[in-house]
C-alpha positions in Angstrom: -0.3 0.1 -0.3 1.0 3.2 -1.1 2.4 5.4 2.1 -0.2 8.7 3.1 2.3 11.4 2.3 3.8 9.9 -1.2 0.9 11.9 -3.0 1.9 15.4 -1.2 5.6 14.6 -2.2 5.1 13.9 -5.5 2.8 16.9 -5.6 4.6 19.6 -3.9 8.5 17.7 -4.2 8.5 18.8 -0.6 11.2 16.7 2.7 9.8 13.4 3.3 11.2 14.6 7.0 8.8 16.8 7.6 5.4 14.9 6.7 5.3 12.3 8.8 1.3 11.0 9.1 0.1 7.7 10.9 -3.5 6.2 10.1 -5.4 6.1 13.5 -5.8 2.6 12.7 -6.5 0.1 10.0 -8.0 0.8 6.6 -11.7 -0.6 6.2 -11.4 -3.9 3.6 -14.0 -2.3 1.9 -13.9 0.8 -0.5 -16.3 3.3 -0.8 -17.3 7.7 -1.0 -17.3 9.4 2.5 -16.8 13.3 2.1 -14.5 15.0 4.1 -15.2 18.4 5.6 -17.7 20.1 4.0 -17.2 19.8 0.7 -14.2 17.2 0.1 -16.3 14.0 -1.9 -13.8 11.0 -1.5 -13.8 7.2 -2.9 -11.4 4.9 -0.6 -11.1 2.9 2.5 -11.1 4.6 5.8 -10.1 3.4 9.3 -13.7 4.6 10.4 -17.6 5.6 9.9 -19.3 4.2 6.5 -18.5 4.8 3.2 -21.5 4.4 0.4 -21.1 3.1 -3.3 -22.5 6.8 -4.9 -22.0 10.2 -4.6 -24.8 11.3 -2.2 -26.9 13.2 1.1 -25.7 12.3 4.3 -22.1 10.6 3.8 -19.7 9.8 6.6 -17.6 12.9 7.5 -13.8 11.6 8.1 -12.2 15.0 8.8 -9.3 14.7 11.2 -10.2 16.9 14.1 -7.2 18.7 17.0 -3.6 18.9 16.3 -2.9 15.2 16.0 -1.3 13.7 12.8 -2.9 11.0 12.4 -5.4 10.3 9.9 -8.6 8.4 9.3 -7.7 7.4 5.7 -4.6 7.3 3.2 -4.4 10.5 1.3 -1.9 8.3 -1.0 -4.9 6.3 -1.8 -7.9 8.4 -2.3 -6.1 10.7 -5.0 -4.8 7.3 -6.9 -8.3 6.4 -7.2 -9.3 10.3 -8.1 -6.7 10.4 -10.6 -7.7 6.6 -12.4 -11.2 7.6 -12.4 -11.9 4.8 -9.7 -14.6 6.0 -8.2 -17.1 5.1 -11.1 -18.7 2.1 -10.1 -18.9 1.1 -13.9 -17.1 3.1 -16.7 -20.4 2.4 -18.8 -23.6 0.6 -18.6 -24.2 -2.1 -21.9 -27.5 -0.2 -22.4 -25.0 3.1 -22.5 -22.1 1.1 -24.3 -24.1 -0.2 -26.9 -25.9 2.7 -27.6 -21.8 4.7 -28.0 -21.6 1.9 -30.7 -24.1 2.0 -32.6 -23.7 6.1 -32.5 -20.4 5.8 -33.9 -21.4 3.1 -36.4 -23.9 5.7 -38.1 -21.9 9.2 -36.7 -21.1 9.2 -41.2 -23.8 9.6 -42.2 -25.8 11.3 -39.7 -26.5 15.2 -40.7 -24.3 17.6 -38.0 -28.0 19.0 -36.8 -29.1 15.2 -36.0 -25.5 15.2 -34.1 -25.6 17.9 -32.2 -29.5 16.4 -31.0 -28.8 13.1 -30.0 -25.3 15.1 -28.3 -28.0 17.0 -25.9 -30.2 13.8 -25.3 -27.4 12.7 -23.2 -26.6 14.9 -21.4 -29.5 15.6 -19.3 -29.1 15.9 -16.3 -25.7 17.2 -16.0 -25.9 20.5 -13.9 -27.4 18.1 -11.0 -24.8 15.5 -10.6 -22.8 15.9 -8.1 -19.7 15.3 -8.2 -16.9 16.2 -9.9 -17.7 19.6 -9.3 -18.2 21.5 -11.8 -17.3 24.0 -13.5 -13.6 22.6 -11.9 -13.2 20.0 -9.4 -10.5 20.8 -6.8 -10.4 17.6 -4.6 -6.8 16.9 -5.3 -5.5 19.8 -4.3 -7.6 20.5 -1.3 -6.6 17.1 0.4 -3.5 17.7 -0.3 -3.7 21.5 1.2 -5.6 19.8 4.3 -2.6 17.4 4.4 -0.2 20.3 4.8 -2.5 22.4 7.4 -2.4 19.7 9.8 0.9 18.6 9.6 1.4 22.0 10.5 -1.3 22.3 13.3 0.6 19.2 14.7 4.3 20.2 14.6 3.8 23.5 14.9 6.1 24.3 12.2 6.2 28.1 10.8 6.1 26.7 8.0 7.1 23.1 5.4 9.7 24.4 1.9 8.6 22.6 -1.0 10.1 22.9 -4.9 7.4 25.5 -6.9 5.2 24.1 -9.3 6.1 26.0 -12.8 9.4 27.1 -13.9 10.6 30.7 -12.5 8.3 31.1 -10.3 5.3 31.6 -12.5 1.7 31.7 -11.4 0.5 29.2 -13.7 0.5 27.7 -16.7 -1.4 27.6 -20.2 -0.9 25.1 -22.8 -3.3 25.3 -25.9 -4.2 22.4 -28.2 -5.8 21.7 -31.3 -7.8 17.9 -32.8 -7.9 18.3 -36.1 -11.4 16.0 -36.8 -11.3 16.2 -40.5 -10.4 17.6 -44.0 -11.9 20.9 -43.4 -10.0 21.2 -40.3 -6.6 20.5 -41.5 -6.8 22.7 -44.6 -8.0 25.5 -42.5 -4.1 24.7 -39.6 -2.5 26.8 -41.4 -4.4 30.1 -40.8 -5.5 28.9 -37.4 -1.0 29.0 -36.9 -1.7 32.8 -38.5 -4.3 33.4 -35.5 -2.2 32.0 -32.5 0.6 33.5 -34.2 -1.1 37.5 -34.0 -1.2 36.7 -30.1 2.3 35.0 -29.8 0.5 31.6 -28.7 2.4 28.3 -29.9 -0.1 25.3 -29.7 0.0 21.9 -30.4 -2.4 20.2 -33.3 -3.3 16.3 -32.6 -4.0 14.7 -36.2 -5.3 11.3 -37.0 -3.2 9.2 -38.6 -6.3 6.4 -40.0 -9.0 9.5 -39.8 -10.8 11.0 -42.7 -8.1 13.1 -43.9 -4.5 12.0 -45.1 -1.8 13.6 -43.4 1.8 15.1 -45.4 4.7 15.3 -44.7 4.5 18.7 -45.8 2.4 19.5 -43.1 4.0 17.9 -39.8 7.1 20.1 -41.8 5.2 23.1 -41.5 3.8 22.6 -37.9 6.8 21.6 -36.4 8.5 24.5 -38.9 6.7 27.3 -37.7 7.1 26.2 -33.5 3.9 24.5 -33.3 3.7 20.6 -31.8 2.5 17.5 -33.2 0.5 15.4 -31.4 -0.8 11.7 -32.0 -5.3 11.9 -31.6 -6.3 8.7 -31.5 -5.5 6.1 -34.6 -9.0 6.6 -37.1 -11.5 8.3 -34.5 -14.2 5.6 -34.4 -14.8 5.8 -30.8 -13.3 2.5 -30.1 -10.5 2.4 -28.9 -10.9 0.7 -25.8 -13.6 -0.7 -26.5 -11.1 -4.7 -26.7 -8.5 -5.4 -25.2 -6.6 -7.5 -28.5 -8.4 -4.8 -30.6 -6.7 -1.9 -28.7 -2.8 -3.7 -28.5 -3.4 -4.0 -32.1 -4.1 -0.5 -32.4 -1.2 1.0 -30.2 1.1 -1.2 -32.1 0.2 1.3 -35.0 -0.1 4.1 -32.9 3.1 4.0 -31.5 4.6 4.1 -35.2 2.5 6.8 -36.7 3.8 8.8 -32.7 7.6 7.9 -34.2 6.5 8.6 -37.5 5.6 12.1 -36.7 7.7 12.9 -34.2 5.1 13.1 -31.3 5.8 12.6 -28.2 2.3 13.2 -26.9 -0.8 11.4 -27.3 -5.3 12.4 -27.6 -8.3 9.5 -27.5 -11.0 10.9 -30.0 -13.7 11.5 -27.6 -11.8 11.2 -25.3 -12.4 7.7 -24.2 -10.1 6.4 -22.0 -8.3 3.1 -20.1 -5.7 4.4 -17.4 -4.8 1.3 -16.9 -3.8 0.1 -20.7 -2.0 2.7 -21.1 1.5 1.1 -20.7 1.3 -0.1 -24.0 2.0 3.1 -25.3 5.5 4.6 -26.2 4.3 8.0 -25.1 6.4 10.5 -23.1 3.0 12.3 -22.6 -1.2 12.1 -22.8 -3.9 14.3 -23.1 -7.2 12.5 -22.4 -8.3 12.7 -19.2 -10.9 15.8 -18.0 -10.9 17.1 -14.7 -14.6 16.6 -14.5 -15.9 15.2 -17.6 -20.2 16.2 -16.7 -20.7 17.1 -20.9 -18.8 14.4 -22.4 -19.6 10.8 -23.4 -17.2 9.0 -20.7 -18.1 10.4 -17.4 -16.3 11.2 -14.5 -13.2 13.3 -14.3 -9.5 13.5 -12.2 -10.0 16.2 -9.8 -6.8 17.9 -10.1 -5.7 20.8 -12.1 -2.1 19.3 -12.0 0.0 16.7 -14.3 0.3 13.5 -12.2 1.9 10.6 -13.6 0.5 6.7 -14.9 3.4 4.7 -14.8 6.0 6.2 -16.8 3.4 8.4 -19.0 2.8 12.1 -18.1 -0.8 12.9 -17.7 -1.8 16.8 -18.4 -5.2 17.0 -17.6 -8.0 18.8 -19.9 -8.8 21.6 -17.2 -11.0 23.7 -19.6 -14.9 23.2 -21.5 -14.3 22.0 -25.1 -14.5 25.3 -27.3 -17.5 22.5 -29.1 -18.8 21.8 -26.3 -19.0 25.8 -25.1 -20.7 27.1 -28.6 -22.7 24.3 -29.8 -23.8 22.0 -26.7 -24.1 25.2 -24.5 -24.9 27.4 -26.6 -23.0 29.8 -24.5 -21.9 33.1 -26.3 -19.4 34.7 -24.9 -16.2 33.0 -22.9 -17.4 33.8 -19.3 -17.5 30.1 -18.4 -13.7 29.8 -19.3 -12.4 33.3 -18.1 -14.4 31.2 -14.6 -12.7 28.5 -14.6 -9.2 29.9 -15.5 -10.1 32.0 -12.1 -10.7 29.0 -10.4 -7.6 26.8 -11.4 -5.2 30.3 -11.3 -6.4 29.9 -7.6 -4.8 26.3 -7.1 -1.6 27.4 -9.5 -2.9 24.8 -11.8 -2.5 23.7 -15.4 -5.1 25.3 -18.0 -5.8 23.1 -20.7 -7.4 24.0 -23.6 -8.8 22.2 -26.8 -9.9 24.4 -29.7 -10.3 22.3 -32.8 -9.8 24.0 -36.5 -12.8 21.6 -37.5 -14.9 24.1 -35.7 -13.2 27.7 -35.3 -13.3 28.6 -38.5 -16.7 29.5 -38.5 -17.6 33.2 -37.1 -18.9 31.9 -34.1 -16.5 29.8 -32.8 -14.1 32.0 -34.3 -14.6 35.3 -32.5 -15.1 32.7 -29.1 -11.9 31.8 -29.6 -10.2 35.3 -30.4 -11.9 36.9 -27.6 -10.5 33.7 -25.3 -7.0 34.2 -27.3 -6.7 38.1 -26.2 -7.7 37.5 -22.9 -4.7 35.1 -22.7 -2.6 37.5 -23.4 -3.5 39.7 -21.0 -3.8 37.5 -18.5 0.9 36.7 -19.0 0.6 40.7 -18.5 -0.8 40.9 -15.8 0.5 37.8 -13.9 3.2 35.5 -14.1 1.6 32.7 -16.6 3.4 30.1 -18.2 2.9 29.6 -21.8 4.0 26.9 -23.0 3.7 23.7 -25.1 2.3 20.6 -23.7 6.1 18.9 -24.6 7.8 21.4 -22.5 5.4 21.1 -19.2 6.3 17.3 -19.5 9.9 18.2 -19.7 9.9 20.4 -16.6 7.3 17.8 -14.3 9.7 15.1 -15.4 12.7 17.2 -14.3 11.2 18.8 -11.3 10.8 15.3 -10.2 14.3 14.6 -9.8 15.0 17.7 -8.0 15.6 17.6 -4.2 15.8 20.1 -1.6 18.1 20.8 0.5 19.0 22.7 4.3 22.0 25.4 3.2 22.0 26.7 6.8 18.2 28.1 7.8 18.2 28.6 3.7 16.9 25.5 1.5 18.2 25.6 -2.1 17.2 22.8 -4.9 19.7 20.7 -6.4 19.6 18.3 -9.9 19.1 19.2 -14.0 17.6 22.1 -14.6 17.6 23.9 -11.2 18.5 26.8 -12.0 14.7 27.2 -13.5 13.4 25.6 -10.4 12.4 28.1 -7.1 12.0 27.3 -3.4 8.9 28.5 -2.0 7.1 27.4 1.6 3.5 26.3 2.2 2.4 28.1 6.0 -0.3 27.8 8.1 -2.4 31.9 8.3 -5.5 31.5 9.7 -6.3 28.0 9.0 -5.4 28.7 5.0 -2.5 27.2 3.7 -0.6 30.3 1.9 2.6 29.6 -0.7 5.7 32.2 -0.6 8.2 32.1 -3.2 11.7 32.4 -1.7 12.9 35.0 -4.3 10.5 36.7 -3.5 10.7 37.2 -0.1 14.4 37.7 -0.1 13.3 40.4 -2.7 11.6 42.2 -0.6 14.1 41.3 2.4 16.6 43.7 0.2 14.0 46.2 -0.1 13.5 46.8 3.4 17.5 46.4 3.8 17.6 49.3 1.5 14.8 51.5 3.3 16.4 50.8 6.8 19.6 52.1 5.6 18.3 55.0 3.7 16.3 56.3 6.8 19.6 55.8 9.0 
């Protein structure tokens, strides 16, 4: 069994000596749903209370009380269950699975208006689903914060050092991705690159190797030569990648071959269908198929985090913002207010903001106007806040380097060792009136320097 603080150590890259915590007693044999405090819904085992099989009213509250460093649940187990969507009783009902297969068989022959009505029909009641949270679920981050607060209270420590989440002390990270679904979308890619470039933003283009359009070496070279990135999107986008294990392995082998041919390190499954327990068949460095909250997706669930995390050797970059098609066509939005709200919530946890914008849809005036507004807003954020605009491969490289870095004490201060440490920043987690607050060592040093200068000037 994973140690209770393993996921916290991996998320914060803090010294294990600061995270000495034990379970109150033996964990239950059965896993189920319970809550921690008034808002956090968890799935797993606990040392006391009861667990339900579905999210609903009157859940047992397993929130730890007092200042003792004992927990009634294993945070690492809970976090893994959320990230891998193990809280779902079943992936799909037989009826839902059969309906999806039939839909994808008929999809090429259905008018887009009929497809949209079918999609809206399967979304009925989505606003009343209590879990994951909408429009962003932050359960994993909140669990980690609760563990750090518990330890700060229990030990009386002033602060816990850790390696800041993003390079050079950036507050958060934004990645833009473009899933190319059809021939019209493929043909629009150069114009979309022009639009992105006009706002100083680079993106990753996910291409379907055996889809309804051909992928030329010229297109691949153009994307790369302009500073954009190539990714693989499924094999043929038929919605059946994970239906059968043997067929999946055959397809995965072909997908890996295309990845080598395209020079692609990242993968995204069509329609965000996913089965993380099968990811070991892929040769990719990172995946971008798991939504933060999947209320609007054909496959329900969500990883409940806005941070990258490892699934075996593959780094998951979760999709944390609503897709463009769903925003405009399923929700009928004509502004970017939902995106702004999601950005605000993710910024509050210093997370990863991931967008999926389809060339096939954004070529049309309404979607293009929305996307242009988003680009303008992201640029404004970059000017007013320390936002890292990055390609997915850059985030993958950084997160892997950060995972190998170590914090080393130097007197009363800490410094970071490891490859790429010159980009990393020491930070501290502090308990301020019951809330976890972060401070960056570089900012603290600058403040002390300004105070020093001010005092000298006064003398």
